[in-house]
C-alpha positions as CSV (number, residue, x, y, z in Angstrom):
1,X,111.5,160.9,55.5
2,X,107.8,160.3,56.0
3,X,105.1,162.0,54.0
4,X,103.5,163.6,57.0
5,X,106.8,165.3,58.1
6,X,107.0,167.6,55.1
7,X,103.2,168.1,55.1
8,X,103.5,169.1,58.8
9,X,106.3,171.5,57.9
10,X,104.1,173.0,55.2
11,X,101.2,173.5,57.6
12,X,103.4,175.2,60.2
13,X,104.8,177.6,57.6
14,X,101.3,178.3,56.3
15,X,99.9,179.2,59.7
16,X,102.9,181.4,60.3
17,X,102.5,183.0,56.9
18,X,98.8,183.7,57.6
19,X,99.6,185.2,61.1
20,X,102.3,187.4,59.6
21,X,99.8,188.6,57.0
22,X,97.2,189.4,59.6
23,X,99.7,191.3,61.8
24,X,100.8,193.1,58.6
25,X,97.2,194.1,57.8
26,X,96.7,195.5,61.2
27,X,99.9,197.5,60.8
28,X,98.8,198.9,57.5
29,X,95.5,200.1,59.0
30,X,97.2,201.7,62.0
31,X,100.0,203.4,60.0
32,X,97.5,204.7,57.4
33,X,95.4,206.3,60.2
34,X,98.6,207.7,61.8
35,X,100.6,209.0,58.9
36,X,97.9,209.5,56.2
37,X,98.6,209.1,52.5
38,X,101.6,211.4,52.4
39,X,103.4,209.7,55.3
40,X,102.7,206.3,54.0
41,X,103.9,207.4,50.6
42,X,107.3,208.4,52.1
43,X,107.5,205.0,53.8
44,X,106.5,203.2,50.6
45,X,109.3,205.0,48.6
46,X,112.0,203.5,51.0
47,X,110.6,200.1,51.8
48,X,110.6,198.6,48.3
49,X,114.4,199.4,48.0
50,X,114.9,197.3,51.2
51,X,112.9,194.5,49.7
52,X,114.8,194.6,46.4
53,X,118.1,194.3,48.3
54,X,116.9,191.3,50.2
55,X,115.6,189.7,47.0
56,X,119.0,190.1,45.5
57,X,121.1,189.0,48.6
58,X,119.0,186.7,50.7
59,X,116.0,185.3,48.9
60,X,117.9,182.3,47.4
61,X,120.1,181.5,50.4
62,X,117.5,179.6,52.4
63,X,116.7,177.4,49.5
64,X,120.4,176.9,48.7
65,X,121.3,175.9,52.2
66,X,118.3,173.7,52.7
67,X,119.2,171.8,49.5
68,X,122.8,171.2,50.6
69,X,121.9,170.4,54.2
70,X,119.2,167.9,53.2
71,X,121.6,166.3,50.8
72,X,124.3,165.9,53.4
73,X,121.7,164.6,55.9
74,X,120.7,161.9,53.5
75,X,124.4,160.9,53.2
76,X,124.9,161.0,57.0
77,X,127.6,163.7,56.6
78,X,127.0,165.6,59.8
79,X,130.4,167.2,59.9
80,X,130.0,169.0,56.6
81,X,126.6,170.2,57.6
82,X,128.1,172.2,60.4
83,X,130.8,173.6,58.1
84,X,128.2,174.6,55.5
85,X,126.3,176.5,58.1
86,X,129.4,178.3,59.5
87,X,130.6,179.2,56.0
88,X,127.1,180.5,54.9
89,X,126.9,182.5,58.1
90,X,130.2,184.2,57.5
91,X,129.4,184.7,53.8
92,X,126.0,186.3,54.5
93,X,127.5,188.5,57.3
94,X,130.0,189.9,54.7
95,X,127.3,190.3,52.0
96,X,125.0,192.0,54.5
97,X,127.7,194.4,55.7
98,X,128.7,195.3,52.1
99,X,125.1,195.9,51.0
100,X,124.4,198.0,54.1
101,X,127.4,200.2,53.4
102,X,126.4,200.5,49.7
103,X,122.9,201.5,50.6
104,X,124.3,204.1,53.0
105,X,126.5,205.5,50.2
106,X,123.7,205.4,47.6
107,X,121.0,206.9,49.7
108,X,122.1,210.5,49.1
109,X,122.7,209.9,45.4
110,X,119.2,208.5,44.9
111,X,117.8,211.7,46.1
112,X,120.3,214.1,44.4
113,X,120.0,212.4,41.1
114,X,116.2,212.7,41.1
115,X,115.5,208.9,41.0
116,X,113.7,209.5,44.3
117,X,111.6,212.6,43.7
118,X,110.8,213.4,47.4
119,X,114.0,214.1,49.3
120,X,112.2,213.5,52.6
121,X,112.3,209.7,52.0
122,X,116.1,209.9,52.6
123,X,115.6,209.4,56.3
124,X,113.5,206.3,55.9
125,X,116.1,204.8,53.6
126,X,118.9,205.5,56.2
127,X,116.7,203.9,58.9
128,X,116.5,200.6,57.0
129,X,120.3,200.1,56.7
130,X,120.9,198.0,59.8
131,X,118.0,195.8,58.9
132,X,119.8,194.9,55.6
133,X,122.6,193.4,57.7
134,X,120.5,191.5,60.2
135,X,118.0,190.2,57.6
136,X,120.7,188.8,55.4
137,X,122.3,186.8,58.2
138,X,118.8,185.6,59.2
139,X,118.5,183.9,55.8
140,X,121.3,181.5,56.7
141,X,119.5,180.3,59.9
142,X,116.2,179.8,58.1
143,X,117.8,177.7,55.3
144,X,119.6,175.6,57.9
145,X,116.5,174.7,59.8
146,X,114.5,174.1,56.5
147,X,117.2,171.7,55.4
148,X,116.6,169.7,58.6
149,X,112.8,169.9,57.9
150,X,112.4,171.7,61.2
151,X,109.9,174.4,60.2
152,X,108.8,175.5,63.7
153,X,111.9,177.7,64.4
154,X,111.6,179.7,61.2
155,X,107.8,180.0,61.7
156,X,108.1,181.2,65.3
157,X,110.9,183.7,64.3
158,X,108.7,185.1,61.4
159,X,105.8,185.7,63.7
160,X,107.8,187.3,66.5
161,X,109.8,189.3,64.0
162,X,106.7,190.7,62.4
163,X,105.1,191.5,65.8
164,X,108.1,193.4,67.1
165,X,108.5,195.2,63.8
166,X,104.9,196.3,63.8
167,X,104.9,197.5,67.4
168,X,108.1,199.4,66.9
169,X,106.8,201.0,63.7
170,X,103.6,202.3,65.2
171,X,105.3,203.5,68.5
172,X,108.2,205.3,66.7
173,X,105.9,206.8,64.1
174,X,103.6,208.1,66.8
175,X,106.5,209.5,68.9
176,X,108.3,211.1,65.9
177,X,105.2,212.5,64.2
178,X,105.4,215.9,66.0
179,X,108.8,216.5,64.4
180,X,107.5,216.0,60.9
181,X,106.2,213.3,58.5
182,X,109.7,212.5,57.2
183,X,110.9,211.5,60.7
184,X,107.7,209.6,61.4
185,X,108.1,207.6,58.2
186,X,111.8,207.0,59.2
187,X,110.6,205.7,62.5
188,X,108.2,203.4,60.8
189,X,110.9,202.1,58.5
190,X,113.3,201.6,61.5
191,X,110.8,198.9,62.8
192,X,112.5,196.4,60.4
193,X,115.7,196.7,62.5
194,X,114.5,195.4,65.9
195,X,112.2,193.0,64.0
196,X,115.0,191.3,62.1
197,X,117.3,191.4,65.1
198,X,114.7,189.7,67.3
199,X,114.2,187.1,64.6
200,X,117.9,186.5,64.6
201,X,117.9,186.1,68.4
202,X,115.0,183.6,68.3
203,X,116.7,181.4,65.7
204,X,120.0,181.7,67.6
205,X,118.1,180.3,70.6
206,X,116.7,177.4,68.6
207,X,120.1,176.7,67.1
208,X,121.7,176.4,70.5
209,X,118.8,174.2,71.7
210,X,119.1,171.7,68.8
211,X,122.9,172.0,68.5
212,X,123.5,169.9,71.6
213,X,122.0,166.8,69.8
214,X,123.6,167.7,66.5
215,X,127.0,168.0,68.2
216,X,126.7,164.5,69.8
217,X,125.7,163.1,66.4
218,X,128.5,164.6,64.4
219,X,131.5,163.8,66.7
220,X,132.6,160.8,64.8
221,X,132.1,161.9,61.2
222,X,134.1,159.8,58.7
223,X,133.7,162.1,55.6
224,X,136.5,164.6,54.8
225,X,135.4,168.2,55.2
226,X,134.8,170.2,52.0
227,X,136.9,173.3,51.3
228,X,135.4,176.7,52.1
229,X,135.9,177.8,48.5
230,X,133.9,174.8,47.2
231,X,131.1,175.5,49.7
232,X,130.9,179.2,48.8
233,X,130.8,178.4,45.1
234,X,128.0,175.9,45.5
235,X,126.0,178.2,47.7
236,X,126.3,181.0,45.1
237,X,125.4,178.7,42.1
238,X,122.3,177.4,43.9
239,X,121.2,180.8,45.4
240,X,121.7,183.0,42.3
241,X,118.9,181.4,40.1
242,X,116.5,181.4,43.0
243,X,117.2,185.0,43.8
244,X,116.8,186.0,40.1
245,X,113.4,184.1,40.1
246,X,112.4,186.1,43.2
247,X,113.3,189.4,41.5
248,X,111.1,188.4,38.5
249,X,108.0,188.5,40.8
250,X,108.3,192.3,41.3
251,X,109.3,192.6,37.7
252,X,106.0,191.0,36.7
253,X,104.2,193.5,38.9
254,X,106.2,196.3,37.4
255,X,104.9,195.3,33.9
256,X,101.4,195.8,35.2
257,X,102.3,199.2,36.7
258,X,103.9,200.4,33.5
259,X,101.6,198.9,30.8
260,X,98.1,198.5,32.2
261,X,97.2,202.2,32.9
262,X,98.9,203.2,29.6
263,X,97.0,200.6,27.6
264,X,93.7,201.7,29.2
265,X,94.4,205.4,28.4
266,X,95.3,204.4,24.8
267,X,91.8,202.7,24.6
268,X,89.9,205.9,25.4
269,X,89.8,205.7,29.2
270,X,90.6,208.8,31.2
271,X,93.6,209.0,33.5
272,X,91.2,208.8,36.5
273,X,89.3,205.8,35.1
274,X,92.6,204.0,34.3
275,X,94.0,204.6,37.7
276,X,90.7,203.4,39.4
277,X,90.6,200.2,37.3
278,X,94.3,199.5,38.0
279,X,93.6,200.0,41.7
280,X,90.8,197.3,41.5
281,X,93.2,194.9,39.9
282,X,96.4,195.4,41.9
283,X,95.0,196.8,45.2
284,X,92.0,194.5,45.6
285,X,92.1,191.4,43.4
286,X,95.8,190.5,43.4
287,X,96.2,190.7,47.2
288,X,93.5,188.0,47.4
289,X,95.5,185.8,45.0
290,X,98.6,186.2,47.2
291,X,96.7,185.4,50.4
292,X,95.2,182.3,48.9
293,X,98.6,181.0,47.7
294,X,100.3,181.2,51.1
295,X,99.7,177.4,51.7
296,X,101.3,176.5,48.3
297,X,104.3,178.8,48.9
298,X,104.8,177.1,52.2
299,X,104.3,173.7,50.6
300,X,107.0,174.5,48.1
301,X,109.5,175.6,50.8
302,X,108.8,172.3,52.7
303,X,109.0,170.2,49.6
304,X,112.5,171.3,48.4
305,X,114.5,169.5,51.2
306,X,112.1,166.5,51.3
307,X,112.5,165.9,47.5
308,X,116.3,166.6,47.7
309,X,116.8,164.0,50.4
310,X,115.0,161.4,48.4
311,X,116.8,162.4,45.2
312,X,120.2,162.1,47.0
313,X,119.6,158.5,47.9
314,X,118.0,157.8,44.5
315,X,114.6,156.9,46.1
316,X,112.5,157.3,42.9
317,X,109.4,155.9,44.6
318,X,109.8,158.4,47.5
319,X,110.2,161.3,45.1
320,X,107.0,160.3,43.1
321,X,105.0,159.8,46.3
322,X,106.0,163.2,47.7
323,X,105.5,165.0,44.4
324,X,102.1,163.4,43.8
325,X,100.9,164.1,47.4
326,X,102.1,167.8,47.1
327,X,100.5,168.4,43.7
328,X,97.2,166.8,44.9
329,X,97.2,168.9,48.0
330,X,98.0,172.0,46.0
331,X,95.0,171.4,43.7
332,X,92.7,170.5,46.7
333,X,93.5,174.0,48.0
334,X,93.8,176.2,44.9
335,X,91.2,174.9,42.5
336,X,88.2,175.5,44.8
337,X,89.7,178.8,45.9
338,X,90.0,179.8,42.2
339,X,86.5,178.7,41.3
340,X,85.1,180.2,44.5
341,X,86.8,183.6,43.9
342,X,85.5,183.8,40.3
343,X,82.0,182.5,41.1
344,X,81.4,184.7,44.2
345,X,83.4,187.7,43.1
346,X,80.6,190.2,43.7
347,X,80.0,188.8,47.2
348,X,83.7,188.9,48.1
349,X,84.1,192.5,46.7
350,X,81.1,193.8,48.7
351,X,82.1,191.9,51.8
352,X,85.8,193.0,51.9
353,X,85.8,196.3,50.1
354,X,82.3,197.7,50.5
355,X,81.8,198.0,46.8
356,X,80.8,195.7,43.9
357,X,83.0,197.6,41.4
358,X,86.1,195.4,42.0
359,X,84.0,192.3,41.2
360,X,85.1,192.2,37.5
361,X,88.8,192.2,38.4
362,X,88.3,189.7,41.2
363,X,86.3,187.3,39.0
364,X,88.9,187.3,36.2
365,X,91.8,187.0,38.7
366,X,90.4,183.8,40.2
367,X,92.3,181.4,37.9
368,X,95.6,182.9,39.0
369,X,95.2,181.2,42.4
370,X,95.4,177.7,40.9
371,X,98.0,178.6,38.2
372,X,100.3,180.4,40.6
373,X,99.9,177.6,43.2
374,X,100.9,174.9,40.6
375,X,103.8,177.1,39.5
376,X,105.1,177.5,43.1
377,X,104.8,173.8,44.0
378,X,106.3,172.6,40.7
379,X,109.2,175.0,41.1
380,X,109.9,173.5,44.5
381,X,110.0,170.0,43.0
382,X,112.4,171.1,40.3
383,X,114.7,172.8,42.8
384,X,114.7,169.6,44.9
385,X,115.6,167.6,41.7
386,X,118.6,169.9,41.1
387,X,116.8,171.7,38.2
388,X,117.7,175.1,39.7
389,X,117.8,177.1,36.5
390,X,114.5,175.7,35.1
391,X,112.0,177.7,37.1
392,X,113.8,181.0,36.5
393,X,114.0,180.5,32.7
394,X,110.3,179.5,32.6
395,X,109.3,182.6,34.5
396,X,111.2,184.7,32.0
397,X,109.2,183.1,29.2
398,X,106.0,183.6,31.1
399,X,106.7,187.3,31.6
400,X,107.6,187.7,27.9
401,X,104.3,186.2,26.9
402,X,102.5,188.4,29.4
403,X,103.9,191.5,27.8
404,X,102.8,190.4,24.3
405,X,99.4,189.5,25.6
406,X,99.0,192.9,27.2
407,X,98.8,194.6,23.8
408,X,96.2,192.1,22.6
409,X,93.9,191.8,25.7
410,X,93.9,195.2,27.4
411,X,91.5,196.8,25.0
412,X,88.4,199.0,25.3
413,X,86.2,195.8,25.4
414,X,88.2,193.7,27.8
415,X,90.0,196.5,29.7
416,X,90.8,195.3,33.3
417,X,89.5,191.7,32.7
418,X,92.1,191.5,29.9
419,X,94.8,192.7,32.2
420,X,93.9,190.0,34.7
421,X,94.1,187.4,32.0
422,X,97.6,188.5,31.1
423,X,98.6,187.5,34.6
424,X,96.7,184.2,34.3
425,X,98.6,183.5,31.1
426,X,101.9,184.3,32.7
427,X,101.4,181.9,35.6
428,X,99.8,179.3,33.3
429,X,102.7,179.2,30.8
430,X,105.3,179.1,33.6
431,X,103.4,176.2,35.4
432,X,103.1,174.2,32.1
433,X,106.8,174.6,31.4
434,X,107.6,173.5,34.9
435,X,105.4,170.4,34.6
436,X,107.1,169.6,31.2
437,X,110.5,169.6,32.9
438,X,109.1,167.4,35.7
439,X,107.7,165.0,33.1
440,X,111.2,164.8,31.5
441,X,112.6,164.0,34.9
442,X,110.2,161.1,35.3
443,X,107.6,162.8,37.6
444,X,104.0,162.3,36.7
445,X,100.7,163.2,38.3
446,X,97.2,161.8,38.5
447,X,95.3,164.1,36.2
448,X,92.1,162.0,36.7
449,X,92.2,163.1,40.4
450,X,92.8,166.7,39.4
451,X,89.7,166.6,37.1
452,X,87.6,165.2,40.0
453,X,88.8,168.1,42.2
454,X,87.7,170.5,39.5
455,X,84.3,168.8,39.2
456,X,83.8,169.1,43.0
457,X,84.8,172.8,42.8
458,X,82.3,173.5,40.0
459,X,79.5,171.6,41.9
460,X,80.3,173.7,44.9
461,X,80.0,176.9,42.9
462,X,76.7,175.9,41.3
463,X,75.2,174.8,44.7
464,X,76.5,178.0,46.3
465,X,74.8,180.2,43.6
466,X,71.5,178.4,44.1
467,X,71.7,178.8,47.8
468,X,72.6,182.5,47.4
469,X,69.5,183.1,45.3
470,X,67.4,181.9,48.2
471,X,69.4,183.4,51.0
472,X,69.4,187.0,49.6
473,X,65.6,187.1,50.0
474,X,65.6,186.1,53.7
475,X,68.9,187.5,55.1
476,X,70.6,190.9,55.1
477,X,73.2,191.4,52.3
478,X,76.3,191.0,54.5
479,X,74.9,188.0,56.3
480,X,73.9,186.4,53.0
481,X,77.4,186.9,51.6
482,X,79.1,185.4,54.6
483,X,76.6,182.5,54.8
484,X,77.0,181.5,51.1
485,X,80.8,181.5,51.4
486,X,80.7,179.3,54.4
487,X,78.1,177.0,52.9
488,X,80.2,176.7,49.7
489,X,83.2,175.6,51.8
490,X,81.1,173.0,53.6
491,X,79.7,171.6,50.3
492,X,83.2,171.2,48.9
493,X,84.4,169.3,52.0
494,X,81.4,167.0,51.8
495,X,82.0,166.3,48.1
496,X,85.6,165.2,48.7
497,X,84.8,161.8,50.2
498,X,81.5,161.5,48.2
499,X,83.5,161.7,44.9
500,X,86.3,159.6,46.4
501,X,88.8,162.3,45.9
502,X,90.5,161.8,49.3
503,X,90.9,158.4,50.8
504,X,91.3,157.4,54.4
505,X,94.9,156.2,53.6
506,X,95.7,159.8,52.5
507,X,94.0,161.5,55.5
508,X,96.1,159.6,58.0
509,X,99.2,161.4,56.6
510,X,97.6,164.8,57.1
511,X,98.8,166.7,60.2
512,X,95.9,167.4,62.7
513,X,93.4,165.6,60.5
514,X,95.0,162.2,61.1
515,X,94.1,162.3,64.8
516,X,90.4,162.5,63.9
517,X,90.7,159.8,61.3
518,X,92.4,157.4,63.6
């Protein structure tokens, strides 16, 4: 498989991820205006339960199916690909139905037992039950297409799903608001049902469209079909570590929620001050990190089947080429983003949030962009190389170190900056352990090129600072902030060929860019 195919897939998923984020941001603004803090609070009580169920049931399935499908494609075993998909579809339908019934039975108990303090959230939980079933099935389709390295169908379905979800949420919340906040919040939660159902219909359409060609290709398969039990066992063994790793992401956030405010209060901050500082970190700085790493998350998803295909046919050169290209692209994106976020933290804080008070949290959260990006991409490589358990174990080590660092760094002197660095340490430890496993597997990277990318990023920051000193005297504050960020980006792009970081041979493999190079 050519380099540019998996890069094209990553670009498609990145654009889809950004569009989904933009639509989601609009939704958050509209719902906040419509429901207010209390209504949003009811919705936020129910929705994380839904996300947790999906993390347990469906998060690992796309990766598991894409690994198996890409492996069978490399062997030319089209017949077993069809059987894997059918088995996974039936399996996930059963899992989705069981989890939906369990959530229905548990909803009342969660309220009665006092785990959920506000009983009005019951209606929002009930409204999400059908979405559990549809979203779980949806995971099978996404993994199937990712295994074929066809990223357009999953990307289109994600965008349409999010759009339908947001429209339904806002309309139902508006219509049900006169009956009470609990019903309006339930209407907002119900938006996930038509959203996931629409996504399922869209992927079903794409499956029927591509299935005609796949059916013709797989008529004369010579390989014997694997047993259903064997396929189910393999899906579970592949999906379980990935699902557990996905659960560890909210666990890491939970560590912040439980420890950061308490550590701040223990170091002479008032409850109000601790809550405010925590809000700067988790509500303003960390969302920027998540937004900046959408490309690397997409790159990791596209990389898994590409690496797996090369691994199956023992193409060591192909594996190294894809891994090197992916890591370089990861660093090209995340290192300047990390440096820029730290160097221009005050400008970003004022521009986005209308205050400079979040600048400290933003500045010290900058390194997390690069470290998380490397963690994501290296985890994708390991999964493609059949090292499924490695990323999960490494994440556990990273979280353990983060908890220990919390007691050393979140002090009266470091306060929220120390909390940001516990996250940096978490991602950094996990990334280093992933790279260690890759080195053991024979995968190496050009650290000389990564150093040149870092130099270009630092030069960009220095030049941007110098320009800002001049711009702030001749332009209004907002215009100066926007201008310096744009100029910094242009400077970085100019430095890439000047420092010979990116060659023409590499550019011809980049989607969209290659047209201009040629």
